[in-house]
C-alpha positions, 0 to 999 in steps of 0.5 A, a space after each residue: 400497385 397494379 390498380 394504381 398503375 392502371 389508373 395512371 395510364 388511364 389518366 395519361 391517355 385521356 384528354 381534358 373534358 369540358 364540363 358545362 352545367 346548364 341551369 337557371 333557377 326557374 322552370 319553364 325557361 327552356 333549359 333542357 331545349 338549350 342543353 339538347 340543341 347545343 349538344 346536338 349542334 356540337 355533335 354535328 361539328 364532330 364533337 363527342 358529347 355526353 348529356 347528363 339528365 341531372 333532373 334526377 326525379 323528373 327526367 325528360 331528356 329521353 322523352 323530348 327525343 323520343 328515346 327508349 330507356 331500359 336503365 337509368 341513374 337509379 340503377 347505377 346508384 343501387 349498384 346494379 350497373 356502371 355509368 357506361 352501361 346506361 348510356 344511350 345514343 341520341 341524334 348526331 351521335 351524342 350520348 345521353 345518361 338518362 335519369 328516372 322520373 317520378 322517384 322521390 328517392 332520387 330527388 332526396 339524395 344526400 350530399 354524399 350520394 351526389 359526390 359519389 355520383 359525380 366521382 363515378 364519372 372519372 371511372 367511365 370508359 366512354 370517351 368524349 370531349 364535352 359533358 353537358 349537365 342539364 340540371 333540375 329547376 330550382 335551387 336545391 342541393 342537387 342543383 348546387 352540387 352539379 353547378 359547383 362540380 362543373 367548369 362552366 355554369 351556363 344560366 338560361 334566362 328569359 324576359 320574365 321577372 320570376 326568371 330574373 329573380 330566380 336566376 339571381 337567387 341561384 347566382 347568390 347561393 353559388 357565389 356566397 356559399 360555394 365559391 362560384 363567381 363566373 357565369 355564362 348567360 343565355 338570353 332565351 326566347 327573346 323577340 330581337 337581339 336588342 331585347 336579348 341585350 336588354 335582358 342581359 343588362 337587367 340581370 347585370 345591373 342587379 348582380 353588379 349592385 349586390 353580388 361579386 360575380 362576373 357575367 358573360 352573354 354567350 347566346 341570344 336565342 330568338 323566340 321561334 314557333 318551330 321550337 314548339 313544333 320540334 318538341 311535338 315531333 320529339 326532335 331537336 330544332 337543330 335537326 327538325 328545322 336546321 335553318 330556323 332562327 333558333 337553330 342558327 343561334 344554337 349552332 353559333 353557340 356550339 361553335 363558340 363553346 368549342 373555343 372555351 378554354 378548359 381550366 388548367 387546374 382544379 378549382 377546389 370544388 368537387 369536380 367531374 373528371 377531377 383526375 383528368 383536370 389535375 393531370 392536365 
């Protein structure tokens, strides 16, 4: 009874958390760059942000920011420590949960292990406003688990046929098999705003014809040579080149993201912070 009372008090004292999965199907579309720059831009706006590197077998969030990691998610899953114990601090005060790299066992987690990991977030003591889940490339069970557990799925797509088809395949699986029907779209690495709109139109035409889903274009990120330079420096472009076109676009995305509503009730999927969602 004491444990139950403590749990209820924790739920009552906690605010709902926005949970956004960043995915896209294909690798190489800039998904991790979108995740990190959006997170850091949110941190610069005063938001408490946690980034989960959900590419469990090929982690790269810590590498992109030049951070040293002592423990990661593999230590949590082995029972050596709790999620709170592996959090590291990144730029603009954001917090990061690092994954591991080169571990086949992390890639081959069972659905039950995915569920256990997602549920573990409800017991965290670290407080934050936004959780950004940077998923792996592809359409594996792991990617699907993290997408369906999030409140919003933000798909990163660039103007390449393979990017569009892989993004479509991910939406098809999520809508057909997992009941996810709403997607936010980031048109990345485009030359002009018009090109970003045209890319979104291409994707919309295909989904309108074959899928029962709703798409929303939430950002158009321009191609920017400074992104490559910032990656070399192991910094996010919003910090390294804050006035560059891509950085300005990421800041605009972050400002809009703050206004996205938090669902008033759980959707029926396995979700991060399920207790908090139900409470609110």
